[in-house]
mmCIF entry with sequence, helices, sheets and N, C-alpha, C, O atoms, coordinates in Angstrom:
data_MODEL
# 
_entry.id   MODEL 
# 
_entity.id                         1 
_entity.type                       polymer 
_entity.pdbx_number_of_molecules   1 
# 
_entity_poly.entity_id                      1 
_entity_poly.type                           'polypeptide(L)' 
_entity_poly.nstd_linkage                   no 
_entity_poly.nstd_monomer                   no 
_entity_poly.pdbx_seq_one_letter_code       MNRKKKINSILKKRLKKINAKNAPASKEKYISKAERAKLEAEEQTATDIEATAN 
_entity_poly.pdbx_seq_one_letter_code_can   MNRKKKINSILKKRLKKINAKNAPASKEKYISKAERAKLEAEEQTATDIEATAN 
_entity_poly.pdbx_strand_id                 A 
# 
loop_
_entity_poly_seq.entity_id 
_entity_poly_seq.num 
_entity_poly_seq.mon_id 
_entity_poly_seq.hetero 
1 1  MET n 
1 2  ASN n 
1 3  ARG n 
1 4  LYS n 
1 5  LYS n 
1 6  LYS n 
1 7  ILE n 
1 8  ASN n 
1 9  SER n 
1 10 ILE n 
1 11 LEU n 
1 12 LYS n 
1 13 LYS n 
1 14 ARG n 
1 15 LEU n 
1 16 LYS n 
1 17 LYS n 
1 18 ILE n 
1 19 ASN n 
1 20 ALA n 
1 21 LYS n 
1 22 ASN n 
1 23 ALA n 
1 24 PRO n 
1 25 ALA n 
1 26 SER n 
1 27 LYS n 
1 28 GLU n 
1 29 LYS n 
1 30 TYR n 
1 31 ILE n 
1 32 SER n 
1 33 LYS n 
1 34 ALA n 
1 35 GLU n 
1 36 ARG n 
1 37 ALA n 
1 38 LYS n 
1 39 LEU n 
1 40 GLU n 
1 41 ALA n 
1 42 GLU n 
1 43 GLU n 
1 44 GLN n 
1 45 THR n 
1 46 ALA n 
1 47 THR n 
1 48 ASP n 
1 49 ILE n 
1 50 GLU n 
1 51 ALA n 
1 52 THR n 
1 53 ALA n 
1 54 ASN n 
# 
_struct_asym.id          A 
_struct_asym.entity_id   1 
# 
loop_
_struct_conf.conf_type_id 
_struct_conf.id 
_struct_conf.pdbx_PDB_helix_id 
_struct_conf.beg_label_comp_id 
_struct_conf.beg_label_asym_id 
_struct_conf.beg_label_seq_id 
_struct_conf.pdbx_beg_PDB_ins_code 
_struct_conf.end_label_comp_id 
_struct_conf.end_label_asym_id 
_struct_conf.end_label_seq_id 
_struct_conf.pdbx_end_PDB_ins_code 
_struct_conf.beg_auth_comp_id 
_struct_conf.beg_auth_asym_id 
_struct_conf.beg_auth_seq_id 
_struct_conf.end_auth_comp_id 
_struct_conf.end_auth_asym_id 
_struct_conf.end_auth_seq_id 
_struct_conf.pdbx_PDB_helix_class 
_struct_conf.details 
_struct_conf.pdbx_PDB_helix_length 
HELX_P HELX_P1 AA1 ARG A 3  ? ASN A 22 ? ARG A 3  ASN A 22 1 ? 20 
HELX_P HELX_P2 AA2 LYS A 33 ? ALA A 53 ? LYS A 33 ALA A 53 1 ? 21 
# 
_struct_conf_type.id          HELX_P 
_struct_conf_type.criteria    ? 
_struct_conf_type.reference   ? 
# 
loop_
_atom_site.group_PDB 
_atom_site.id 
_atom_site.type_symbol 
_atom_site.label_atom_id 
_atom_site.label_alt_id 
_atom_site.label_comp_id 
_atom_site.label_asym_id 
_atom_site.label_entity_id 
_atom_site.label_seq_id 
_atom_site.pdbx_PDB_ins_code 
_atom_site.Cartn_x 
_atom_site.Cartn_y 
_atom_site.Cartn_z 
_atom_site.occupancy 
_atom_site.B_iso_or_equiv 
_atom_site.pdbx_formal_charge 
_atom_site.auth_seq_id 
_atom_site.auth_comp_id 
_atom_site.auth_asym_id 
_atom_site.auth_atom_id 
_atom_site.pdbx_PDB_model_num 
ATOM 1   N N  . MET A 1 1  ? -0.640  60.258 80.838 1.00 0.00 ? 1  MET A N  1 
ATOM 2   C CA . MET A 1 1  ? -0.517  60.724 79.463 1.00 0.00 ? 1  MET A CA 1 
ATOM 3   C C  . MET A 1 1  ? -0.343  62.244 79.505 1.00 0.00 ? 1  MET A C  1 
ATOM 4   O O  . MET A 1 1  ? -1.115  62.957 80.146 1.00 0.00 ? 1  MET A O  1 
ATOM 5   N N  . ASN A 1 2  ? 0.675   62.714 78.814 1.00 0.00 ? 2  ASN A N  1 
ATOM 6   C CA . ASN A 1 2  ? 0.891   64.153 78.861 1.00 0.00 ? 2  ASN A CA 1 
ATOM 7   C C  . ASN A 1 2  ? -0.100  64.892 77.968 1.00 0.00 ? 2  ASN A C  1 
ATOM 8   O O  . ASN A 1 2  ? -0.777  64.289 77.136 1.00 0.00 ? 2  ASN A O  1 
ATOM 9   N N  . ARG A 1 3  ? -0.172  66.192 78.153 1.00 0.00 ? 3  ARG A N  1 
ATOM 10  C CA . ARG A 1 3  ? -1.175  67.016 77.494 1.00 0.00 ? 3  ARG A CA 1 
ATOM 11  C C  . ARG A 1 3  ? -1.070  66.990 75.976 1.00 0.00 ? 3  ARG A C  1 
ATOM 12  O O  . ARG A 1 3  ? -2.083  66.873 75.287 1.00 0.00 ? 3  ARG A O  1 
ATOM 13  N N  . LYS A 1 4  ? 0.145   67.098 75.450 1.00 0.00 ? 4  LYS A N  1 
ATOM 14  C CA . LYS A 1 4  ? 0.339   67.098 73.991 1.00 0.00 ? 4  LYS A CA 1 
ATOM 15  C C  . LYS A 1 4  ? -0.134  65.789 73.370 1.00 0.00 ? 4  LYS A C  1 
ATOM 16  O O  . LYS A 1 4  ? -0.825  65.779 72.352 1.00 0.00 ? 4  LYS A O  1 
ATOM 17  N N  . LYS A 1 5  ? 0.247   64.701 73.997 1.00 0.00 ? 5  LYS A N  1 
ATOM 18  C CA . LYS A 1 5  ? -0.098  63.391 73.470 1.00 0.00 ? 5  LYS A CA 1 
ATOM 19  C C  . LYS A 1 5  ? -1.615  63.197 73.464 1.00 0.00 ? 5  LYS A C  1 
ATOM 20  O O  . LYS A 1 5  ? -2.178  62.648 72.517 1.00 0.00 ? 5  LYS A O  1 
ATOM 21  N N  . LYS A 1 6  ? -2.259  63.651 74.524 1.00 0.00 ? 6  LYS A N  1 
ATOM 22  C CA . LYS A 1 6  ? -3.708  63.506 74.622 1.00 0.00 ? 6  LYS A CA 1 
ATOM 23  C C  . LYS A 1 6  ? -4.404  64.338 73.542 1.00 0.00 ? 6  LYS A C  1 
ATOM 24  O O  . LYS A 1 6  ? -5.327  63.849 72.891 1.00 0.00 ? 6  LYS A O  1 
ATOM 25  N N  . ILE A 1 7  ? -3.983  65.559 73.346 1.00 0.00 ? 7  ILE A N  1 
ATOM 26  C CA . ILE A 1 7  ? -4.567  66.427 72.312 1.00 0.00 ? 7  ILE A CA 1 
ATOM 27  C C  . ILE A 1 7  ? -4.362  65.820 70.936 1.00 0.00 ? 7  ILE A C  1 
ATOM 28  O O  . ILE A 1 7  ? -5.283  65.786 70.120 1.00 0.00 ? 7  ILE A O  1 
ATOM 29  N N  . ASN A 1 8  ? -3.144  65.337 70.679 1.00 0.00 ? 8  ASN A N  1 
ATOM 30  C CA . ASN A 1 8  ? -2.857  64.713 69.386 1.00 0.00 ? 8  ASN A CA 1 
ATOM 31  C C  . ASN A 1 8  ? -3.716  63.479 69.151 1.00 0.00 ? 8  ASN A C  1 
ATOM 32  O O  . ASN A 1 8  ? -4.200  63.261 68.041 1.00 0.00 ? 8  ASN A O  1 
ATOM 33  N N  . SER A 1 9  ? -3.906  62.674 70.184 1.00 0.00 ? 9  SER A N  1 
ATOM 34  C CA . SER A 1 9  ? -4.726  61.474 70.010 1.00 0.00 ? 9  SER A CA 1 
ATOM 35  C C  . SER A 1 9  ? -6.184  61.837 69.737 1.00 0.00 ? 9  SER A C  1 
ATOM 36  O O  . SER A 1 9  ? -6.848  61.175 68.940 1.00 0.00 ? 9  SER A O  1 
ATOM 37  N N  . ILE A 1 10 ? -6.681  62.875 70.387 1.00 0.00 ? 10 ILE A N  1 
ATOM 38  C CA . ILE A 1 10 ? -8.058  63.323 70.143 1.00 0.00 ? 10 ILE A CA 1 
ATOM 39  C C  . ILE A 1 10 ? -8.207  63.817 68.710 1.00 0.00 ? 10 ILE A C  1 
ATOM 40  O O  . ILE A 1 10 ? -9.186  63.492 68.038 1.00 0.00 ? 10 ILE A O  1 
ATOM 41  N N  . LEU A 1 11 ? -7.248  64.595 68.243 1.00 0.00 ? 11 LEU A N  1 
ATOM 42  C CA . LEU A 1 11 ? -7.306  65.110 66.875 1.00 0.00 ? 11 LEU A CA 1 
ATOM 43  C C  . LEU A 1 11 ? -7.202  63.981 65.855 1.00 0.00 ? 11 LEU A C  1 
ATOM 44  O O  . LEU A 1 11 ? -7.878  64.006 64.826 1.00 0.00 ? 11 LEU A O  1 
ATOM 45  N N  . LYS A 1 12 ? -6.360  62.997 66.136 1.00 0.00 ? 12 LYS A N  1 
ATOM 46  C CA . LYS A 1 12 ? -6.236  61.847 65.236 1.00 0.00 ? 12 LYS A CA 1 
ATOM 47  C C  . LYS A 1 12 ? -7.549  61.067 65.157 1.00 0.00 ? 12 LYS A C  1 
ATOM 48  O O  . LYS A 1 12 ? -7.943  60.614 64.082 1.00 0.00 ? 12 LYS A O  1 
ATOM 49  N N  . LYS A 1 13 ? -8.222  60.912 66.300 1.00 0.00 ? 13 LYS A N  1 
ATOM 50  C CA . LYS A 1 13 ? -9.517  60.222 66.313 1.00 0.00 ? 13 LYS A CA 1 
ATOM 51  C C  . LYS A 1 13 ? -10.529 60.969 65.451 1.00 0.00 ? 13 LYS A C  1 
ATOM 52  O O  . LYS A 1 13 ? -11.273 60.356 64.685 1.00 0.00 ? 13 LYS A O  1 
ATOM 53  N N  . ARG A 1 14 ? -10.553 62.301 65.580 1.00 0.00 ? 14 ARG A N  1 
ATOM 54  C CA . ARG A 1 14 ? -11.486 63.106 64.782 1.00 0.00 ? 14 ARG A CA 1 
ATOM 55  C C  . ARG A 1 14 ? -11.206 62.955 63.296 1.00 0.00 ? 14 ARG A C  1 
ATOM 56  O O  . ARG A 1 14 ? -12.129 62.782 62.501 1.00 0.00 ? 14 ARG A O  1 
ATOM 57  N N  . LEU A 1 15 ? -9.917  63.022 62.915 1.00 0.00 ? 15 LEU A N  1 
ATOM 58  C CA . LEU A 1 15 ? -9.550  62.857 61.511 1.00 0.00 ? 15 LEU A CA 1 
ATOM 59  C C  . LEU A 1 15 ? -9.955  61.487 60.983 1.00 0.00 ? 15 LEU A C  1 
ATOM 60  O O  . LEU A 1 15 ? -10.430 61.355 59.855 1.00 0.00 ? 15 LEU A O  1 
ATOM 61  N N  . LYS A 1 16 ? -9.759  60.471 61.819 1.00 0.00 ? 16 LYS A N  1 
ATOM 62  C CA . LYS A 1 16 ? -10.106 59.116 61.422 1.00 0.00 ? 16 LYS A CA 1 
ATOM 63  C C  . LYS A 1 16 ? -11.611 58.992 61.167 1.00 0.00 ? 16 LYS A C  1 
ATOM 64  O O  . LYS A 1 16 ? -12.024 58.344 60.206 1.00 0.00 ? 16 LYS A O  1 
ATOM 65  N N  . LYS A 1 17 ? -12.428 59.609 62.021 1.00 0.00 ? 17 LYS A N  1 
ATOM 66  C CA . LYS A 1 17 ? -13.879 59.583 61.845 1.00 0.00 ? 17 LYS A CA 1 
ATOM 67  C C  . LYS A 1 17 ? -14.297 60.315 60.575 1.00 0.00 ? 17 LYS A C  1 
ATOM 68  O O  . LYS A 1 17 ? -15.150 59.838 59.826 1.00 0.00 ? 17 LYS A O  1 
ATOM 69  N N  . ILE A 1 18 ? -13.692 61.477 60.338 1.00 0.00 ? 18 ILE A N  1 
ATOM 70  C CA . ILE A 1 18 ? -14.018 62.265 59.139 1.00 0.00 ? 18 ILE A CA 1 
ATOM 71  C C  . ILE A 1 18 ? -13.641 61.487 57.884 1.00 0.00 ? 18 ILE A C  1 
ATOM 72  O O  . ILE A 1 18 ? -14.412 61.445 56.925 1.00 0.00 ? 18 ILE A O  1 
ATOM 73  N N  . ASN A 1 19 ? -12.468 60.877 57.884 1.00 0.00 ? 19 ASN A N  1 
ATOM 74  C CA . ASN A 1 19 ? -12.033 60.094 56.727 1.00 0.00 ? 19 ASN A CA 1 
ATOM 75  C C  . ASN A 1 19 ? -12.927 58.889 56.492 1.00 0.00 ? 19 ASN A C  1 
ATOM 76  O O  . ASN A 1 19 ? -13.191 58.519 55.348 1.00 0.00 ? 19 ASN A O  1 
ATOM 77  N N  . ALA A 1 20 ? -13.393 58.277 57.570 1.00 0.00 ? 20 ALA A N  1 
ATOM 78  C CA . ALA A 1 20 ? -14.279 57.120 57.437 1.00 0.00 ? 20 ALA A CA 1 
ATOM 79  C C  . ALA A 1 20 ? -15.617 57.538 56.831 1.00 0.00 ? 20 ALA A C  1 
ATOM 80  O O  . ALA A 1 20 ? -16.197 56.799 56.037 1.00 0.00 ? 20 ALA A O  1 
ATOM 81  N N  . LYS A 1 21 ? -16.102 58.712 57.200 1.00 0.00 ? 21 LYS A N  1 
ATOM 82  C CA . LYS A 1 21 ? -17.374 59.193 56.640 1.00 0.00 ? 21 LYS A CA 1 
ATOM 83  C C  . LYS A 1 21 ? -17.219 59.513 55.161 1.00 0.00 ? 21 LYS A C  1 
ATOM 84  O O  . LYS A 1 21 ? -18.128 59.251 54.374 1.00 0.00 ? 21 LYS A O  1 
ATOM 85  N N  . ASN A 1 22 ? -16.082 60.075 54.776 1.00 0.00 ? 22 ASN A N  1 
ATOM 86  C CA . ASN A 1 22 ? -15.867 60.485 53.386 1.00 0.00 ? 22 ASN A CA 1 
ATOM 87  C C  . ASN A 1 22 ? -15.483 59.328 52.472 1.00 0.00 ? 22 ASN A C  1 
ATOM 88  O O  . ASN A 1 22 ? -15.576 59.445 51.250 1.00 0.00 ? 22 ASN A O  1 
ATOM 89  N N  . ALA A 1 23 ? -15.052 58.212 53.054 1.00 0.00 ? 23 ALA A N  1 
ATOM 90  C CA . ALA A 1 23 ? -14.651 57.066 52.243 1.00 0.00 ? 23 ALA A CA 1 
ATOM 91  C C  . ALA A 1 23 ? -15.888 56.461 51.582 1.00 0.00 ? 23 ALA A C  1 
ATOM 92  O O  . ALA A 1 23 ? -16.978 56.494 52.153 1.00 0.00 ? 23 ALA A O  1 
ATOM 93  N N  . PRO A 1 24 ? -15.721 55.909 50.383 1.00 0.00 ? 24 PRO A N  1 
ATOM 94  C CA . PRO A 1 24 ? -16.876 55.300 49.717 1.00 0.00 ? 24 PRO A CA 1 
ATOM 95  C C  . PRO A 1 24 ? -17.373 54.091 50.502 1.00 0.00 ? 24 PRO A C  1 
ATOM 96  O O  . PRO A 1 24 ? -16.582 53.321 51.046 1.00 0.00 ? 24 PRO A O  1 
ATOM 97  N N  . ALA A 1 25 ? -18.666 53.939 50.552 1.00 0.00 ? 25 ALA A N  1 
ATOM 98  C CA . ALA A 1 25 ? -19.259 52.841 51.302 1.00 0.00 ? 25 ALA A CA 1 
ATOM 99  C C  . ALA A 1 25 ? -19.020 51.528 50.564 1.00 0.00 ? 25 ALA A C  1 
ATOM 100 O O  . ALA A 1 25 ? -19.145 51.460 49.341 1.00 0.00 ? 25 ALA A O  1 
ATOM 101 N N  . SER A 1 26 ? -18.679 50.496 51.312 1.00 0.00 ? 26 SER A N  1 
ATOM 102 C CA . SER A 1 26 ? -18.390 49.202 50.695 1.00 0.00 ? 26 SER A CA 1 
ATOM 103 C C  . SER A 1 26 ? -19.660 48.384 50.496 1.00 0.00 ? 26 SER A C  1 
ATOM 104 O O  . SER A 1 26 ? -19.669 47.421 49.729 1.00 0.00 ? 26 SER A O  1 
ATOM 105 N N  . LYS A 1 27 ? -20.727 48.767 51.186 1.00 0.00 ? 27 LYS A N  1 
ATOM 106 C CA . LYS A 1 27 ? -21.975 48.028 51.006 1.00 0.00 ? 27 LYS A CA 1 
ATOM 107 C C  . LYS A 1 27 ? -23.084 48.986 50.589 1.00 0.00 ? 27 LYS A C  1 
ATOM 108 O O  . LYS A 1 27 ? -23.010 50.192 50.827 1.00 0.00 ? 27 LYS A O  1 
ATOM 109 N N  . GLU A 1 28 ? -24.107 48.427 49.965 1.00 0.00 ? 28 GLU A N  1 
ATOM 110 C CA . GLU A 1 28 ? -25.206 49.248 49.473 1.00 0.00 ? 28 GLU A CA 1 
ATOM 111 C C  . GLU A 1 28 ? -26.047 49.765 50.631 1.00 0.00 ? 28 GLU A C  1 
ATOM 112 O O  . GLU A 1 28 ? -26.063 49.190 51.720 1.00 0.00 ? 28 GLU A O  1 
ATOM 113 N N  . LYS A 1 29 ? -26.742 50.859 50.369 1.00 0.00 ? 29 LYS A N  1 
ATOM 114 C CA . LYS A 1 29 ? -27.612 51.447 51.369 1.00 0.00 ? 29 LYS A CA 1 
ATOM 115 C C  . LYS A 1 29 ? -28.779 50.501 51.647 1.00 0.00 ? 29 LYS A C  1 
ATOM 116 O O  . LYS A 1 29 ? -29.292 49.863 50.727 1.00 0.00 ? 29 LYS A O  1 
ATOM 117 N N  . TYR A 1 30 ? -29.199 50.409 52.903 1.00 0.00 ? 30 TYR A N  1 
ATOM 118 C CA . TYR A 1 30 ? -30.262 49.497 53.306 1.00 0.00 ? 30 TYR A CA 1 
ATOM 119 C C  . TYR A 1 30 ? -31.601 49.943 52.734 1.00 0.00 ? 30 TYR A C  1 
ATOM 120 O O  . TYR A 1 30 ? -31.944 51.124 52.791 1.00 0.00 ? 30 TYR A O  1 
ATOM 121 N N  . ILE A 1 31 ? -32.350 49.002 52.186 1.00 0.00 ? 31 ILE A N  1 
ATOM 122 C CA . ILE A 1 31 ? -33.689 49.262 51.675 1.00 0.00 ? 31 ILE A CA 1 
ATOM 123 C C  . ILE A 1 31 ? -34.644 48.391 52.480 1.00 0.00 ? 31 ILE A C  1 
ATOM 124 O O  . ILE A 1 31 ? -34.477 47.173 52.542 1.00 0.00 ? 31 ILE A O  1 
ATOM 125 N N  . SER A 1 32 ? -35.644 49.013 53.095 1.00 0.00 ? 32 SER A N  1 
ATOM 126 C CA . SER A 1 32 ? -36.563 48.275 53.953 1.00 0.00 ? 32 SER A CA 1 
ATOM 127 C C  . SER A 1 32 ? -37.396 47.289 53.151 1.00 0.00 ? 32 SER A C  1 
ATOM 128 O O  . SER A 1 32 ? -37.505 47.387 51.929 1.00 0.00 ? 32 SER A O  1 
ATOM 129 N N  . LYS A 1 33 ? -37.981 46.338 53.866 1.00 0.00 ? 33 LYS A N  1 
ATOM 130 C CA . LYS A 1 33 ? -38.774 45.298 53.235 1.00 0.00 ? 33 LYS A CA 1 
ATOM 131 C C  . LYS A 1 33 ? -39.980 45.892 52.511 1.00 0.00 ? 33 LYS A C  1 
ATOM 132 O O  . LYS A 1 33 ? -40.320 45.462 51.409 1.00 0.00 ? 33 LYS A O  1 
ATOM 133 N N  . ALA A 1 34 ? -40.626 46.879 53.130 1.00 0.00 ? 34 ALA A N  1 
ATOM 134 C CA . ALA A 1 34 ? -41.786 47.528 52.520 1.00 0.00 ? 34 ALA A CA 1 
ATOM 135 C C  . ALA A 1 34 ? -41.384 48.272 51.248 1.00 0.00 ? 34 ALA A C  1 
ATOM 136 O O  . ALA A 1 34 ? -42.104 48.250 50.250 1.00 0.00 ? 34 ALA A O  1 
ATOM 137 N N  . GLU A 1 35 ? -40.232 48.928 51.296 1.00 0.00 ? 35 GLU A N  1 
ATOM 138 C CA . GLU A 1 35 ? -39.740 49.666 50.121 1.00 0.00 ? 35 GLU A CA 1 
ATOM 139 C C  . GLU A 1 35 ? -39.415 48.710 48.985 1.00 0.00 ? 35 GLU A C  1 
ATOM 140 O O  . GLU A 1 35 ? -39.699 49.006 47.824 1.00 0.00 ? 35 GLU A O  1 
ATOM 141 N N  . ARG A 1 36 ? -38.817 47.559 49.311 1.00 0.00 ? 36 ARG A N  1 
ATOM 142 C CA . ARG A 1 36 ? -38.507 46.565 48.280 1.00 0.00 ? 36 ARG A CA 1 
ATOM 143 C C  . ARG A 1 36 ? -39.774 46.034 47.641 1.00 0.00 ? 36 ARG A C  1 
ATOM 144 O O  . ARG A 1 36 ? -39.824 45.840 46.427 1.00 0.00 ? 36 ARG A O  1 
ATOM 145 N N  . ALA A 1 37 ? -40.808 45.794 48.452 1.00 0.00 ? 37 ALA A N  1 
ATOM 146 C CA . ALA A 1 37 ? -42.078 45.296 47.927 1.00 0.00 ? 37 ALA A CA 1 
ATOM 147 C C  . ALA A 1 37 ? -42.713 46.330 47.004 1.00 0.00 ? 37 ALA A C  1 
ATOM 148 O O  . ALA A 1 37 ? -43.273 45.987 45.963 1.00 0.00 ? 37 ALA A O  1 
ATOM 149 N N  . LYS A 1 38 ? -42.617 47.600 47.399 1.00 0.00 ? 38 LYS A N  1 
ATOM 150 C CA . LYS A 1 38 ? -43.184 48.677 46.583 1.00 0.00 ? 38 LYS A CA 1 
ATOM 151 C C  . LYS A 1 38 ? -42.451 48.773 45.246 1.00 0.00 ? 38 LYS A C  1 
ATOM 152 O O  . LYS A 1 38 ? -43.086 48.906 44.200 1.00 0.00 ? 38 LYS A O  1 
ATOM 153 N N  . LEU A 1 39 ? -41.140 48.707 45.274 1.00 0.00 ? 39 LEU A N  1 
ATOM 154 C CA . LEU A 1 39 ? -40.347 48.773 44.042 1.00 0.00 ? 39 LEU A CA 1 
ATOM 155 C C  . LEU A 1 39 ? -40.641 47.583 43.139 1.00 0.00 ? 39 LEU A C  1 
ATOM 156 O O  . LEU A 1 39 ? -40.724 47.726 41.919 1.00 0.00 ? 39 LEU A O  1 
ATOM 157 N N  . GLU A 1 40 ? -40.796 46.408 43.744 1.00 0.00 ? 40 GLU A N  1 
ATOM 158 C CA . GLU A 1 40 ? -41.091 45.207 42.966 1.00 0.00 ? 40 GLU A CA 1 
ATOM 159 C C  . GLU A 1 40 ? -42.474 45.320 42.311 1.00 0.00 ? 40 GLU A C  1 
ATOM 160 O O  . GLU A 1 40 ? -42.653 44.911 41.164 1.00 0.00 ? 40 GLU A O  1 
ATOM 161 N N  . ALA A 1 41 ? -43.434 45.866 43.029 1.00 0.00 ? 41 ALA A N  1 
ATOM 162 C CA . ALA A 1 41 ? -44.779 46.042 42.481 1.00 0.00 ? 41 ALA A CA 1 
ATOM 163 C C  . ALA A 1 41 ? -44.764 47.021 41.308 1.00 0.00 ? 41 ALA A C  1 
ATOM 164 O O  . ALA A 1 41 ? -45.422 46.789 40.294 1.00 0.00 ? 41 ALA A O  1 
ATOM 165 N N  . GLU A 1 42 ? -44.016 48.112 41.447 1.00 0.00 ? 42 GLU A N  1 
ATOM 166 C CA . GLU A 1 42 ? -43.894 49.089 40.362 1.00 0.00 ? 42 GLU A CA 1 
ATOM 167 C C  . GLU A 1 42 ? -43.252 48.447 39.132 1.00 0.00 ? 42 GLU A C  1 
ATOM 168 O O  . GLU A 1 42 ? -43.691 48.667 38.003 1.00 0.00 ? 42 GLU A O  1 
ATOM 169 N N  . GLU A 1 43 ? -42.219 47.661 39.364 1.00 0.00 ? 43 GLU A N  1 
ATOM 170 C CA . GLU A 1 43 ? -41.531 46.993 38.268 1.00 0.00 ? 43 GLU A CA 1 
ATOM 171 C C  . GLU A 1 43 ? -42.467 45.999 37.574 1.00 0.00 ? 43 GLU A C  1 
ATOM 172 O O  . GLU A 1 43 ? -42.467 45.881 36.349 1.00 0.00 ? 43 GLU A O  1 
ATOM 173 N N  . GLN A 1 44 ? -43.255 45.297 38.368 1.00 0.00 ? 44 GLN A N  1 
ATOM 174 C CA . GLN A 1 44 ? -44.194 44.317 37.831 1.00 0.00 ? 44 GLN A CA 1 
ATOM 175 C C  . GLN A 1 44 ? -45.241 45.004 36.954 1.00 0.00 ? 44 GLN A C  1 
ATOM 176 O O  . GLN A 1 44 ? -45.564 44.507 35.875 1.00 0.00 ? 44 GLN A O  1 
ATOM 177 N N  . THR A 1 45 ? -45.773 46.140 37.406 1.00 0.00 ? 45 THR A N  1 
ATOM 178 C CA . THR A 1 45 ? -46.776 46.848 36.605 1.00 0.00 ? 45 THR A CA 1 
ATOM 179 C C  . THR A 1 45 ? -46.158 47.390 35.330 1.00 0.00 ? 45 THR A C  1 
ATOM 180 O O  . THR A 1 45 ? -46.816 47.421 34.290 1.00 0.00 ? 45 THR A O  1 
ATOM 181 N N  . ALA A 1 46 ? -44.924 47.809 35.391 1.00 0.00 ? 46 ALA A N  1 
ATOM 182 C CA . ALA A 1 46 ? -44.241 48.325 34.213 1.00 0.00 ? 46 ALA A CA 1 
ATOM 183 C C  . ALA A 1 46 ? -44.074 47.215 33.161 1.00 0.00 ? 46 ALA A C  1 
ATOM 184 O O  . ALA A 1 46 ? -44.270 47.449 31.968 1.00 0.00 ? 46 ALA A O  1 
ATOM 185 N N  . THR A 1 47 ? -43.715 46.022 33.608 1.00 0.00 ? 47 THR A N  1 
ATOM 186 C CA . THR A 1 47 ? -43.538 44.921 32.659 1.00 0.00 ? 47 THR A CA 1 
ATOM 187 C C  . THR A 1 47 ? -44.894 44.464 32.112 1.00 0.00 ? 47 THR A C  1 
ATOM 188 O O  . THR A 1 47 ? -44.989 44.055 30.955 1.00 0.00 ? 47 THR A O  1 
ATOM 189 N N  . ASP A 1 48 ? -45.939 44.532 32.939 1.00 0.00 ? 48 ASP A N  1 
ATOM 190 C CA . ASP A 1 48 ? -47.284 44.182 32.465 1.00 0.00 ? 48 ASP A CA 1 
ATOM 191 C C  . ASP A 1 48 ? -47.756 45.146 31.385 1.00 0.00 ? 48 ASP A C  1 
ATOM 192 O O  . ASP A 1 48 ? -48.357 44.720 30.398 1.00 0.00 ? 48 ASP A O  1 
ATOM 193 N N  . ILE A 1 49 ? -47.497 46.413 31.555 1.00 0.00 ? 49 ILE A N  1 
ATOM 194 C CA . ILE A 1 49 ? -47.893 47.431 30.589 1.00 0.00 ? 49 ILE A CA 1 
ATOM 195 C C  . ILE A 1 49 ? -47.144 47.203 29.268 1.00 0.00 ? 49 ILE A C  1 
ATOM 196 O O  . ILE A 1 49 ? -47.733 47.303 28.192 1.00 0.00 ? 49 ILE A O  1 
ATOM 197 N N  . GLU A 1 50 ? -45.848 46.897 29.356 1.00 0.00 ? 50 GLU A N  1 
ATOM 198 C CA . GLU A 1 50 ? -45.058 46.638 28.137 1.00 0.00 ? 50 GLU A CA 1 
ATOM 199 C C  . GLU A 1 50 ? -45.571 45.401 27.417 1.00 0.00 ? 50 GLU A C  1 
ATOM 200 O O  . GLU A 1 50 ? -45.638 45.382 26.188 1.00 0.00 ? 50 GLU A O  1 
ATOM 201 N N  . ALA A 1 51 ? -45.931 44.374 28.166 1.00 0.00 ? 51 ALA A N  1 
ATOM 202 C CA . ALA A 1 51 ? -46.410 43.131 27.569 1.00 0.00 ? 51 ALA A CA 1 
ATOM 203 C C  . ALA A 1 51 ? -47.743 43.340 26.844 1.00 0.00 ? 51 ALA A C  1 
ATOM 204 O O  . ALA A 1 51 ? -47.968 42.765 25.779 1.00 0.00 ? 51 ALA A O  1 
ATOM 205 N N  . THR A 1 52 ? -48.613 44.149 27.412 1.00 0.00 ? 52 THR A N  1 
ATOM 206 C CA . THR A 1 52 ? -49.914 44.405 26.790 1.00 0.00 ? 52 THR A CA 1 
ATOM 207 C C  . THR A 1 52 ? -49.766 45.333 25.589 1.00 0.00 ? 52 THR A C  1 
ATOM 208 O O  . THR A 1 52 ? -50.573 45.268 24.662 1.00 0.00 ? 52 THR A O  1 
ATOM 209 N N  . ALA A 1 53 ? -48.759 46.188 25.589 1.00 0.00 ? 53 ALA A N  1 
ATOM 210 C CA . ALA A 1 53 ? -48.557 47.127 24.487 1.00 0.00 ? 53 ALA A CA 1 
ATOM 211 C C  . ALA A 1 53 ? -48.048 46.400 23.233 1.00 0.00 ? 53 ALA A C  1 
ATOM 212 O O  . ALA A 1 53 ? -48.346 46.811 22.111 1.00 0.00 ? 53 ALA A O  1 
ATOM 213 N N  . ASN A 1 54 ? -47.296 45.343 23.425 1.00 0.00 ? 54 ASN A N  1 
ATOM 214 C CA . ASN A 1 54 ? -46.748 44.603 22.275 1.00 0.00 ? 54 ASN A CA 1 
ATOM 215 C C  . ASN A 1 54 ? -47.767 43.686 21.760 1.00 0.00 ? 54 ASN A C  1 
ATOM 216 O O  . ASN A 1 54 ? -47.518 42.967 20.792 1.00 0.00 ? 54 ASN A O  1 
# 
């Protein structure tokens, strides 16, 4: 592989990585099991408070 071609391929790889990082993510960010349980507990207490207020 000649020098120009190798440099161009390296630069293309870098551009491809940068574009992939900047592209919008197709899937949601991962939320751990403990974090989901904590969020669910907070939501549950919020609904309990609303139910008692009415």
